[in-house]
FIRO-443471 format. One record per residue (C-alpha): residue number from 0; residue in three letters; x, y, z. Coordinates in nm, 4 decimals. Example, Ala and Ser with C-alpha at 12.3 -4.5 7.8 and 13.67 -1.06 7.14 Angstrom:
REM FIRO-443471
+-----+-----+----------+----------+----------+
!   i !  aa !       c1 !       c2 !       c3 !
+-----+-----+----------+----------+----------+
!   0 ! ALA !   1.2300 !  -0.4500 !   0.7800 !
!   1 ! SER !   1.3670 !  -0.1060 !   0.7140 !
+-----+-----+----------+----------+----------+
END
This chain:
REM FIRO-443471
+-----+-----+----------+----------+----------+
!   i !  aa !       c1 !       c2 !       c3 !
+-----+-----+----------+----------+----------+
!   0 ! UNK !  -1.4693 !  -5.5290 !  -5.6100 !
!   1 ! UNK !  -1.7414 !  -5.7510 !  -5.4549 !
!   2 ! UNK !  -1.7972 !  -6.1150 !  -5.3942 !
!   3 ! UNK !  -2.0900 !  -6.3077 !  -5.5460 !
!   4 ! UNK !  -2.2955 !  -6.5797 !  -5.3798 !
!   5 ! UNK !  -2.0431 !  -6.8398 !  -5.5008 !
!   6 ! UNK !  -1.7532 !  -6.6540 !  -5.3375 !
!   7 ! UNK !  -1.6088 !  -6.5385 !  -5.6688 !
!   8 ! UNK !  -1.4646 !  -6.1854 !  -5.7010 !
!   9 ! UNK !  -1.6829 !  -5.9758 !  -5.9287 !
!  10 ! UNK !  -1.5647 !  -5.6453 !  -6.0915 !
!  11 ! UNK !  -1.7832 !  -5.3315 !  -6.0322 !
!  12 ! UNK !  -1.9943 !  -5.2044 !  -6.3159 !
!  13 ! UNK !  -1.8277 !  -4.9384 !  -6.5348 !
!  14 ! UNK !  -2.1332 !  -4.7086 !  -6.5165 !
!  15 ! UNK !  -2.1036 !  -4.6930 !  -6.1335 !
!  16 ! UNK !  -1.7419 !  -4.5820 !  -6.1569 !
!  17 ! UNK !  -1.8331 !  -4.3163 !  -6.4125 !
!  18 ! UNK !  -2.1101 !  -4.1692 !  -6.1892 !
!  19 ! UNK !  -1.8792 !  -4.1594 !  -5.8863 !
!  20 ! UNK !  -1.6109 !  -3.9696 !  -6.0809 !
!  21 ! UNK !  -1.8678 !  -3.7178 !  -6.2072 !
!  22 ! UNK !  -2.0011 !  -3.6555 !  -5.8527 !
!  23 ! UNK !  -1.6509 !  -3.6013 !  -5.7135 !
!  24 ! UNK !  -1.5690 !  -3.3594 !  -5.9974 !
!  25 ! UNK !  -1.8805 !  -3.1520 !  -5.9177 !
!  26 ! UNK !  -1.8532 !  -3.1507 !  -5.5358 !
!  27 ! UNK !  -1.4726 !  -3.1125 !  -5.5082 !
!  28 ! UNK !  -1.4544 !  -2.7358 !  -5.5855 !
!  29 ! UNK !  -1.7497 !  -2.6636 !  -5.3574 !
!  30 ! UNK !  -1.5887 !  -2.8473 !  -5.0653 !
!  31 ! UNK !  -1.2521 !  -2.6776 !  -5.1105 !
!  32 ! UNK !  -1.4237 !  -2.3356 !  -5.1323 !
!  33 ! UNK !  -1.6181 !  -2.4000 !  -4.8084 !
!  34 ! UNK !  -1.2969 !  -2.4853 !  -4.6180 !
!  35 ! UNK !  -1.1063 !  -2.1752 !  -4.7287 !
!  36 ! UNK !  -1.0655 !  -1.9088 !  -4.4474 !
!  37 ! UNK !  -1.2661 !  -1.5911 !  -4.4806 !
!  38 ! UNK !  -1.0490 !  -1.2790 !  -4.4747 !
!  39 ! UNK !  -1.1445 !  -1.0037 !  -4.2262 !
!  40 ! UNK !  -1.2709 !  -0.6859 !  -4.3883 !
!  41 ! UNK !  -1.0311 !  -0.3952 !  -4.3994 !
!  42 ! UNK !  -1.1009 !  -0.1123 !  -4.1486 !
!  43 ! UNK !  -1.3219 !   0.1533 !  -4.2960 !
!  44 ! UNK !  -1.1502 !   0.4328 !  -4.0990 !
!  45 ! UNK !  -0.7868 !   0.4849 !  -4.0036 !
!  46 ! UNK !  -0.6793 !   0.5835 !  -3.6478 !
!  47 ! UNK !  -0.6024 !   0.9559 !  -3.6500 !
!  48 ! UNK !  -0.2803 !   1.0979 !  -3.5120 !
!  49 ! UNK !  -0.3201 !   1.2526 !  -3.1657 !
!  50 ! UNK !  -0.1027 !   1.4272 !  -2.9086 !
!  51 ! UNK !   0.0045 !   1.2657 !  -2.5811 !
!  52 ! UNK !  -0.2271 !   1.4968 !  -2.3862 !
!  53 ! UNK !  -0.5288 !   1.4021 !  -2.5969 !
!  54 ! UNK !  -0.4508 !   1.0296 !  -2.5827 !
!  55 ! UNK !  -0.3966 !   1.0417 !  -2.2038 !
!  56 ! UNK !  -0.7282 !   1.2238 !  -2.1580 !
!  57 ! UNK !  -0.9118 !   0.9797 !  -2.3871 !
!  58 ! UNK !  -0.7694 !   0.6686 !  -2.2153 !
!  59 ! UNK !  -0.7618 !   0.8215 !  -1.8650 !
!  60 ! UNK !  -0.4030 !   0.6969 !  -1.8176 !
!  61 ! UNK !  -0.2061 !   1.0199 !  -1.7655 !
!  62 ! UNK !   0.0911 !   0.9245 !  -1.5448 !
!  63 ! UNK !   0.2023 !   1.2901 !  -1.5300 !
!  64 ! UNK !  -0.1188 !   1.4145 !  -1.3665 !
!  65 ! UNK !  -0.0749 !   1.5716 !  -1.0218 !
!  66 ! UNK !  -0.2962 !   1.4353 !  -0.7431 !
!  67 ! UNK !  -0.3139 !   1.4657 !  -0.3665 !
!  68 ! UNK !  -0.4408 !   1.2854 !  -0.0591 !
!  69 ! UNK !  -0.4993 !   1.3635 !   0.3093 !
!  70 ! UNK !  -0.5146 !   1.0657 !   0.5477 !
!  71 ! UNK !  -0.5916 !   1.0906 !   0.9178 !
!  72 ! UNK !  -0.5093 !   0.7309 !   0.9985 !
!  73 ! UNK !  -0.5709 !   0.7657 !   1.3720 !
!  74 ! UNK !  -0.7703 !   1.0228 !   1.5664 !
!  75 ! UNK !  -0.8425 !   0.8537 !   1.8955 !
!  76 ! UNK !  -0.9054 !   0.8651 !   2.2664 !
!  77 ! UNK !  -0.7013 !   0.6393 !   2.4949 !
!  78 ! UNK !  -0.7900 !   0.5242 !   2.8441 !
!  79 ! UNK !  -0.4598 !   0.5861 !   3.0229 !
!  80 ! UNK !  -0.3681 !   0.5899 !   3.3889 !
!  81 ! UNK !  -0.3997 !   0.8494 !   3.5218 !
!  82 ! UNK !  -0.6577 !   1.0342 !   3.3133 !
!  83 ! UNK !  -0.7138 !   1.0055 !   2.9393 !
!  84 ! UNK !  -0.5057 !   1.0876 !   2.6307 !
!  85 ! UNK !  -0.5888 !   1.2141 !   2.2829 !
!  86 ! UNK !  -0.3644 !   1.0746 !   2.0091 !
!  87 ! UNK !  -0.3341 !   1.1319 !   1.6370 !
!  88 ! UNK !  -0.1382 !   1.0067 !   1.3394 !
!  89 ! UNK !  -0.1787 !   1.1325 !   0.9836 !
!  90 ! UNK !  -0.0139 !   1.2402 !   0.6627 !
!  91 ! UNK !  -0.0816 !   1.4179 !   0.3369 !
!  92 ! UNK !   0.0929 !   1.4299 !   0.0009 !
!  93 ! UNK !   0.0714 !   1.5942 !  -0.3392 !
!  94 ! UNK !   0.2508 !   1.5014 !  -0.6611 !
!  95 ! UNK !   0.2705 !   1.2642 !  -0.9547 !
!  96 ! UNK !   0.3306 !   0.8917 !  -0.9883 !
!  97 ! UNK !   0.7057 !   0.9197 !  -0.9284 !
!  98 ! UNK !   0.7655 !   1.2324 !  -0.7165 !
!  99 ! UNK !   0.5595 !   1.3637 !  -0.4243 !
! 100 ! UNK !   0.5860 !   1.6199 !  -0.1474 !
! 101 ! UNK !   0.4441 !   1.5048 !   0.1835 !
! 102 ! UNK !   0.3779 !   1.6017 !   0.5446 !
! 103 ! UNK !   0.3459 !   1.3563 !   0.8334 !
! 104 ! UNK !   0.2528 !   1.4156 !   1.1976 !
! 105 ! UNK !   0.1836 !   1.2130 !   1.5107 !
! 106 ! UNK !   0.1568 !   1.2756 !   1.8819 !
! 107 ! UNK !  -0.0241 !   1.2461 !   2.2129 !
! 108 ! UNK !  -0.1768 !   1.5072 !   2.4395 !
! 109 ! UNK !  -0.3105 !   1.4317 !   2.7863 !
! 110 ! UNK !  -0.2831 !   1.4761 !   3.1610 !
! 111 ! UNK !   0.0434 !   1.2831 !   3.1910 !
! 112 ! UNK !   0.1656 !   1.2740 !   2.8286 !
! 113 ! UNK !   0.2702 !   1.5465 !   2.5911 !
! 114 ! UNK !   0.4612 !   1.4593 !   2.2793 !
! 115 ! UNK !   0.4312 !   1.5525 !   1.9123 !
! 116 ! UNK !   0.6333 !   1.5575 !   1.5919 !
! 117 ! UNK !   0.5864 !   1.6895 !   1.2407 !
! 118 ! UNK !   0.7820 !   1.5894 !   0.9325 !
! 119 ! UNK !   0.8046 !   1.7227 !   0.5761 !
! 120 ! UNK !   0.9585 !   1.5028 !   0.3063 !
! 121 ! UNK !   1.0124 !   1.4431 !  -0.0637 !
! 122 ! UNK !   0.9167 !   1.0962 !  -0.1861 !
! 123 ! UNK !   1.0695 !   0.9363 !  -0.4977 !
! 124 ! UNK !   0.9755 !   0.5914 !  -0.6309 !
! 125 ! UNK !   1.2876 !   0.3826 !  -0.6989 !
! 126 ! UNK !   1.1429 !   0.0333 !  -0.7541 !
! 127 ! UNK !   0.7994 !  -0.1164 !  -0.8133 !
! 128 ! UNK !   0.7231 !  -0.1457 !  -0.4414 !
! 129 ! UNK !   0.9612 !   0.0979 !  -0.2675 !
! 130 ! UNK !   1.0310 !   0.4697 !  -0.2533 !
! 131 ! UNK !   1.3076 !   0.6814 !  -0.0976 !
! 132 ! UNK !   1.2142 !   0.9700 !   0.1307 !
! 133 ! UNK !   1.4303 !   1.2691 !   0.2231 !
! 134 ! UNK !   1.3132 !   1.5443 !   0.4563 !
! 135 ! UNK !   1.3206 !   1.7189 !   0.7925 !
! 136 ! UNK !   1.1515 !   1.6471 !   1.1269 !
! 137 ! UNK !   1.0670 !   1.8705 !   1.4200 !
! 138 ! UNK !   1.0017 !   1.7258 !   1.7677 !
! 139 ! UNK !   0.7911 !   1.9543 !   1.9849 !
! 140 ! UNK !   0.6505 !   1.9267 !   2.3384 !
! 141 ! UNK !   0.7974 !   1.7017 !   2.6011 !
! 142 ! UNK !   1.0950 !   1.9346 !   2.6501 !
! 143 ! UNK !   1.3092 !   2.1462 !   2.4182 !
! 144 ! UNK !   1.2264 !   2.1135 !   2.0495 !
! 145 ! UNK !   1.4668 !   1.9164 !   1.8307 !
! 146 ! UNK !   1.5254 !   1.9447 !   1.4556 !
! 147 ! UNK !   1.6369 !   1.6509 !   1.2432 !
! 148 ! UNK !   1.7133 !   1.5734 !   0.8805 !
! 149 ! UNK !   1.6193 !   1.2269 !   0.7666 !
! 150 ! UNK !   1.6410 !   0.9713 !   0.4874 !
! 151 ! UNK !   1.4394 !   0.6536 !   0.4694 !
! 152 ! UNK !   1.2501 !   0.3888 !   0.2757 !
! 153 ! UNK !   0.8778 !   0.3275 !   0.2530 !
! 154 ! UNK !   0.7023 !   0.0488 !   0.0692 !
! 155 ! UNK !   0.5422 !  -0.2927 !   0.0671 !
! 156 ! UNK !   0.7318 !  -0.5959 !   0.1917 !
! 157 ! UNK !   0.6206 !  -0.9491 !   0.0949 !
! 158 ! UNK !   0.2649 !  -1.0386 !   0.2021 !
! 159 ! UNK !   0.1621 !  -0.6684 !   0.1617 !
! 160 ! UNK !   0.3313 !  -0.5555 !   0.4823 !
! 161 ! UNK !   0.3527 !  -0.1731 !   0.4846 !
! 162 ! UNK !   0.6950 !  -0.0679 !   0.6169 !
! 163 ! UNK !   0.8678 !   0.2635 !   0.6968 !
! 164 ! UNK !   1.2331 !   0.2793 !   0.8063 !
! 165 ! UNK !   1.3997 !   0.6196 !   0.8587 !
! 166 ! UNK !   1.7385 !   0.7369 !   0.9870 !
! 167 ! UNK !   1.7790 !   1.0869 !   1.1351 !
! 168 ! UNK !   2.0677 !   1.3190 !   1.2184 !
! 169 ! UNK !   2.0308 !   1.6230 !   1.4438 !
! 170 ! UNK !   2.2222 !   1.8915 !   1.6269 !
! 171 ! UNK !   2.5143 !   1.8144 !   1.8605 !
! 172 ! UNK !   2.5796 !   1.4820 !   1.6887 !
! 173 ! UNK !   2.2415 !   1.3347 !   1.7740 !
! 174 ! UNK !   2.1147 !   1.0414 !   1.5675 !
! 175 ! UNK !   1.7882 !   0.8517 !   1.5702 !
! 176 ! UNK !   1.5995 !   0.5778 !   1.3875 !
! 177 ! UNK !   1.2311 !   0.4973 !   1.3509 !
! 178 ! UNK !   1.0812 !   0.1674 !   1.2371 !
! 179 ! UNK !   0.7086 !   0.1361 !   1.1685 !
! 180 ! UNK !   0.4976 !  -0.1364 !   1.0137 !
! 181 ! UNK !   0.1303 !  -0.2175 !   0.9694 !
! 182 ! UNK !  -0.0902 !  -0.4662 !   0.7871 !
! 183 ! UNK !  -0.4600 !  -0.4799 !   0.6973 !
! 184 ! UNK !  -0.6368 !  -0.8090 !   0.7645 !
! 185 ! UNK !  -0.9658 !  -0.8116 !   0.5706 !
! 186 ! UNK !  -1.2210 !  -1.0041 !   0.7767 !
! 187 ! UNK !  -1.4824 !  -0.8827 !   0.5295 !
! 188 ! UNK !  -1.4700 !  -0.6120 !   0.2641 !
! 189 ! UNK !  -1.5649 !  -0.3545 !   0.5300 !
! 190 ! UNK !  -1.4488 !  -0.5051 !   0.8608 !
! 191 ! UNK !  -1.0701 !  -0.4741 !   0.8840 !
! 192 ! UNK !  -0.8251 !  -0.5705 !   1.1602 !
! 193 ! UNK !  -0.5082 !  -0.3591 !   1.1618 !
! 194 ! UNK !  -0.2033 !  -0.4585 !   1.3687 !
! 195 ! UNK !   0.0701 !  -0.1955 !   1.4003 !
! 196 ! UNK !   0.4217 !  -0.1852 !   1.5451 !
! 197 ! UNK !   0.6555 !   0.1117 !   1.6027 !
! 198 ! UNK !   1.0046 !   0.1398 !   1.7548 !
! 199 ! UNK !   1.2236 !   0.4461 !   1.8183 !
! 200 ! UNK !   1.5984 !   0.4414 !   1.8797 !
! 201 ! UNK !   1.8482 !   0.7183 !   1.9670 !
! 202 ! UNK !   2.2247 !   0.7287 !   1.9260 !
! 203 ! UNK !   2.2910 !   0.9323 !   2.2420 !
! 204 ! UNK !   2.0977 !   1.0302 !   2.5527 !
! 205 ! UNK !   1.8969 !   1.3519 !   2.5650 !
! 206 ! UNK !   1.8225 !   1.4152 !   2.9365 !
! 207 ! UNK !   1.6368 !   1.7402 !   2.8610 !
! 208 ! UNK !   1.3710 !   1.5343 !   2.6805 !
! 209 ! UNK !   1.3995 !   1.2295 !   2.9107 !
! 210 ! UNK !   1.5369 !   1.0118 !   2.6317 !
! 211 ! UNK !   1.8058 !   0.7496 !   2.6777 !
! 212 ! UNK !   2.0416 !   0.6020 !   2.4205 !
! 213 ! UNK !   1.9589 !   0.2827 !   2.2341 !
! 214 ! UNK !   1.6055 !   0.1467 !   2.2096 !
! 215 ! UNK !   1.3836 !   0.4157 !   2.3607 !
! 216 ! UNK !   1.0268 !   0.2942 !   2.3250 !
! 217 ! UNK !   0.8030 !   0.0323 !   2.1662 !
! 218 ! UNK !   0.4373 !   0.0562 !   2.0738 !
! 219 ! UNK !   0.2119 !  -0.2200 !   1.9434 !
! 220 ! UNK !  -0.1508 !  -0.1652 !   1.8500 !
! 221 ! UNK !  -0.4435 !  -0.3752 !   1.7316 !
! 222 ! UNK !  -0.7429 !  -0.1861 !   1.5899 !
! 223 ! UNK !  -1.0668 !  -0.3170 !   1.4425 !
! 224 ! UNK !  -1.2421 !  -0.0725 !   1.2088 !
! 225 ! UNK !  -1.5616 !  -0.0801 !   1.0085 !
! 226 ! UNK !  -1.5665 !   0.1161 !   0.6830 !
! 227 ! UNK !  -1.9185 !   0.2536 !   0.6399 !
! 228 ! UNK !  -1.7540 !   0.4272 !   0.3460 !
! 229 ! UNK !  -1.3933 !   0.3864 !   0.2370 !
! 230 ! UNK !  -1.3308 !   0.7440 !   0.3481 !
! 231 ! UNK !  -1.4792 !   0.7108 !   0.6995 !
! 232 ! UNK !  -1.4161 !   0.4254 !   0.9423 !
! 233 ! UNK !  -1.4696 !   0.4243 !   1.3213 !
! 234 ! UNK !  -1.2627 !   0.1748 !   1.5166 !
! 235 ! UNK !  -1.1886 !   0.0284 !   1.8588 !
! 236 ! UNK !  -0.8723 !  -0.1381 !   1.9763 !
! 237 ! UNK !  -0.5970 !  -0.1830 !   2.2290 !
! 238 ! UNK !  -0.2506 !  -0.0227 !   2.2400 !
! 239 ! UNK !   0.0474 !  -0.1529 !   2.4343 !
! 240 ! UNK !   0.3387 !   0.0821 !   2.5111 !
! 241 ! UNK !   0.6733 !   0.0244 !   2.6797 !
! 242 ! UNK !   0.9607 !   0.2591 !   2.7570 !
! 243 ! UNK !   1.2985 !   0.0862 !   2.7400 !
! 244 ! UNK !   1.6474 !   0.1214 !   2.8885 !
! 245 ! UNK !   1.7565 !   0.4636 !   3.0099 !
! 246 ! UNK !   1.4333 !   0.6226 !   2.8855 !
! 247 ! UNK !   1.2410 !   0.4051 !   3.1318 !
! 248 ! UNK !   1.4847 !   0.5106 !   3.4088 !
! 249 ! UNK !   1.4152 !   0.8780 !   3.3351 !
! 250 ! UNK !   1.0414 !   0.8083 !   3.3616 !
! 251 ! UNK !   1.0771 !   0.6290 !   3.6967 !
! 252 ! UNK !   1.2827 !   0.9165 !   3.8359 !
! 253 ! UNK !   1.0013 !   1.1565 !   3.7416 !
! 254 ! UNK !   0.7346 !   0.9202 !   3.8819 !
! 255 ! UNK !   0.5918 !   0.8627 !   3.5346 !
! 256 ! UNK !   0.4523 !   0.5370 !   3.4015 !
! 257 ! UNK !   0.6796 !   0.3222 !   3.1851 !
! 258 ! UNK !   0.4143 !   0.1412 !   2.9864 !
! 259 ! UNK !   0.1050 !  -0.0714 !   2.9832 !
! 260 ! UNK !  -0.2031 !  -0.1595 !   2.7826 !
! 261 ! UNK !  -0.4652 !   0.1016 !   2.6908 !
! 262 ! UNK !  -0.8119 !   0.0745 !   2.5424 !
! 263 ! UNK !  -0.8673 !   0.3073 !   2.2463 !
! 264 ! UNK !  -1.1540 !   0.4242 !   2.0261 !
! 265 ! UNK !  -1.1377 !   0.6615 !   1.7324 !
! 266 ! UNK !  -1.2028 !   0.7315 !   1.3680 !
! 267 ! UNK !  -1.0047 !   0.7007 !   1.0442 !
! 268 ! UNK !  -1.0694 !   0.9535 !   0.7671 !
! 269 ! UNK !  -0.9147 !   1.0181 !   0.4262 !
! 270 ! UNK !  -0.9812 !   1.2713 !   0.1524 !
+-----+-----+----------+----------+----------+
END
């Protein structure tokens, strides 16, 4: 209803109301049809049945496929006193996502140092970040060889810290433990700083190999590598070593050095 010039309420014309009702009646169905959701068309082809092998090959997600890797983490020259030393550390494995067979070796060879070990192990994943390893180790050079059986854990601690912890048992009631840890600090995508720490402990003295009981030796390294390719990376760094306790006493008796810092240069390769 509207007001006239005199302020009186005036009723709308009947023809106006009739035209409004006719317009609403015509536009109402069109508006409701425009707001209705459009159904997606049905698939024209159904997904065929396929075997696990075919699906895994098609999606490239076969968690039963066997793969292998060979990593020479350190092949280096060290400036020791007296003379120079060649050192190496590497491992290889072959298996699936859950079970692997592996081999690990490390050692030093030089004018005043001779020590090496090789280890074969079975690796089984037990949690998302950790695996259990069971195997055998052989210590060669530096005196009579020693054979050990071992069990340990390997995995990633918080902040992506790579950790290995292994306990060993050998002949004549000998026991040992090895702790090792490393971490990659990405300065750039190709320039990487790698700190590393290793400790070895023995349950009883082994004079034939100049090893004392308790904490035997510590080694800390800091290496800077440049990955021209992910598979090949030369590096430079510094390594600090220290013999401890009775092991250091054996070294002093034989007029051998008990530790110190060494410059190193080498290459890291994996296949």
